[in-house]
N, C-alpha and C positions, 0 to 999 in steps of 0.2 A: 840069848838067841840072836844071831845076826839079823840085821834088818833086811828084809826082802825088798828089792828095788826094781821097779819096772818103769822104763821110759818110753813114751809113746809118740813123740814127734821127732823121729830119728830117720835120717834120709839116706838114700842111695840113688844111683842112676844106672840104667842099662847102657851098655856100649852103644846101642842103636840110637837112643834118645840123646845121649851125650853128643853124638856126632851131628845132631841137628841144632845144637846150641850155638849162638854167637860166641866168638872167641872170648869176648869180655866175660861171659859167664863161666868160662873154664880157666880163668886167668890165675887163680890161686892154686898152686900145685899141691899144697897140703890138703885143701878141701878136695881137690880132684882125686888125689890118692885114696882118700877115705871114702868118697862116694863110690869109687870103683870097687871097694872091698866089702864083701859080706862074708868074711872068713877070719883068717888068723889075726890080721892087724886089728880089725874091729873087736874081736873077742878079747884080744890081749888088753886093749884099752878099756873094755868093759870090766874085765877082771881086775885091772889095776885100781879101779875106783869103785868096785862093788856094785856094778850094774848087772843085775841077774838076767834081765830080758830087755830087748828093744822091740817095739812094734814099728816096722819099717814102712816107708812110703817113698815112691818115686819123687825126687826133688822137684820143686816148682820150676817151670809151669807144667811139668808132666806133658800130657797131650791136650791140655785144656784149650789151647789157642789154635789147634789144628782143625782143618776141615774133616768131616766124617770119613771120607775115603782114606785118609791117612790115620786119623785118630783111632778108628775102630780096630784095625789090625795091630797098630802099635800098642794100644792099651792091653790088648789080649796077650801080646808077646811080652810086655813088661810084667804083667801079672803071672804069666807062666814062668818067666825068669825068676821072679821073686819067690814063687812057690818052690821052684827047684832048689834055690839057695836055702830057704827055710827048712826044707826036708833034710838037709845035711846037719842042721843043728836045731831041731824042733823045740828043745827046751830053752833055747836062747833067743829065738826070733819068732815073731808073728808078723802079720801084714795087714795094711790097708790097701784097698784096690785103687788103681788108677782107672779113671773112667773117661770114655769119649763123650764128654758132656754136650758137645755140639749136636749130637743125635741122642736125645733123651731116652727114646725107646731102646736103642742099642746100649746106652749107658746103664739103664735099669737091668737089661738082660746080662750085661757083663758083671754088674754087681752081684746078681743072683748066682752066676757061674762061679765068681770068685769066692763067695761065701759058702755055697753048698758043695762045690766041687774041690775048691782049693783050700778051704778052711780059713779064709780071711775074716777079719773082725769088723769090717766096715769099709768106708771109702774116704778118701781125702780129696776134697775140692780145692782147686788152686785159684781162688779169686774169681774175677769176672770171666765170662766166656764170650770172647769177641765183643767186649764192651757191654755185655748184657748181665744184669744182676740175676741171681738164681731164684729170686722170688717170682719172676715172671711165670705165668702158668705153663708156658712152653716147657719149663724144666720140671714141672710137678711129677711126671712119671717116675723120676729118680727118687724123690722123697716118698712117693707112694710105695715103691718097692723096698726102700730102706725100712719103712715102718712095718711092712709085711714080714720082712726078714728079721726084724727086731735087732738091727745093727745101727750104730751111730754113723753120722756123717761129720767129718772134721773140716771146719772152715779154716783153710790155710791161706795166708796172704800171697799175693803176687803183685805184679805191676798195677798201680792204680789206673783208672780210666784216663785216657789221653787228655780229655778236656780238663780234668782235675790237675793233671801235671802242668798243662799250659797255663791254667789260671792261678794255681797256688805255688808251684815249685819251679817254674821255668828259670828263675834267676837263682834258685837255691837247690840244685840237684841232690845235695846231701840229705835233703828231707824227703826224697821220694820213697826211700826204702824203709828198713826197720826202724829208723829213728822216729818217723811220723806217718808217712804215706801208707805203708802196709797196714798199720794198726787202724787208721781211720777207715780204710776200705773194708776190713773185716768187721769192725764195729758197725759200720753202716749196713753191711750185708746181714749181720745178725738181727739188727733192728728191723730191717725190711722183711725178714722172715716172719716177724711178729705182726707188723702193721699190714703186710701184704697178704695175710690170711693163710699162709702155709701151715702154721701151727694149729690153726682152727680146723683146717682140712685134714690134718694128720696129727691127731691129739696125742699119739704115742711116739712121735718122732723124737729122736735123741740127737743133740747137736753138741759138738765139742769145739771150743775155741782155745787157741794157744795164748802164750805170753800173758798169762793171768787175765784173760778175758779182754785184752786190748782196751782196757779202761772201763769195761762194762760194769764191774762191781762199784767203782767210784761214782759212776753216772746214774746208777740204777734208780735211786730215790727221785732225782730230778726228772728223769725220763718218765717214771711212773706218774708223777704229778702232772707233767705237761701233756702226756698222751691221754690221760684221763679227760682232759679238756679238749684236746685237738683231734684225737683219733676216734674216740667213742668205741673203743675195743670191747669185745664181749667180756674180757677179764682185765684185771690190772696188769700192767707191764711186768711188775715183779712176779706175779703168778706165772706168767709165761717163762720167765727166766728160771725160776726155781723148779718148775716142772721139766723143762726141756733142755737146759744148758748145763754142761760141765765145762770147767776150764782147766788148763794145764799151766805148769810153771815154765814152759819152754822159753829159754833165753830171757827170763825176767826174774832174777834172783834177788828180790827185794823183800825184806822182812815186813816193812810197812804195807806194801801192796798185798802181800800174802794175807796178813792179818785182816786187812780190809775185805779181802775176798772171802775169808772164812766168816767174818761177821755178816756179810751181805748174802752169801749163797749157802753157807753151812759147810763144814769141813768135809762132808761126804760128797761134795761136788768139786773138790780140788784134787788134781792128779799130777803126779810128778812127771816132768819131761825135761830134756836137756836142750834139744835142737841140734844134735850132733849131725855133721861135723862142724857146723857153722859156729857152734859153741861146744867147747870140749867138756868131757865128763867130769874132770876134776873140780872145777868151780861149782858145778851143780851138786855134786855129792857132798862137798865140803859144806855148802850152804844148807842142804837138807839135814845134815847131821847136827848143825848148830841152831836150827830154827827154834824160836821161843814158843814151842807148843808142847803139849803133853806127849809122852811116848806113844800112847794110843793114837793120838792125832797124827803123829809122825808116821806110824805104821799104816794108817789109812791113806795118807797122801802118797807114801812110797809105793804102795801096791794094793792095799785092801780095796780102795774104791774102784780102781781100774779092773781088778779081777771080777768084780760084780758087773761092771758096765760091759766089759768085753767077753765075759764068760771064759776067762783064762783059767 
């Protein structure tokens, strides 16, 4: 039986949001061409490498950095656009909502509309919101609504805090993005959800992190030990991770990192993703097929786990 494969950190952009981006973010014509397309080109490249479904999200930073007066209508139009595209190929595509995070009440309402009216499977957060971490109580209405709706939130990286860029990366801009800065930011955000009390307030909240957890599985034991001493959490850090977090393989096709992730989190918490179009389908699918895991584990990673999580 062919392996059923679902990838869940796969991106597009609306023409409207594309037009707001600095030219530097649109500079790669191959990326731009594929971000534009939720049709024939995308499906042909999925078919060529055995990707049965993509769960789509507006590419970073979506509307995350915009003021509410712009973010609210743009998020709504982005989600409506994505819903329209999904309806043309509902067996091939599903969606994560873009949210106007700068207005948490509006973001929560838009998440509920996207889930209950448009059939979306959760929401994609795009890093900090105007320099603020999402564990601040200001943002808790979004997590409250996600828990109520029983849908996950996906922590996706975006540009690190400017103070971090100035202190750490000013002389080495190549480290700002996927090489280091993005991962550090998301790892910090995930840890802050734990120590900031979000997961105690919302004990059924589900959180997804890409890129094999941005180092979280590797650091989990050390963080557990240190936070037991320094944070006095109601539970051990590992307990929070195992209850609340899922990780995906997006853009991190490492056997050793995957096996570490399985050992630390369990195979049922690992989900296949590519990070299309920033990473192409072919290397992701080739790696998936060659993973040193059992066929049952491969099937769980490829689609079994995410079908349960997203109710696909």
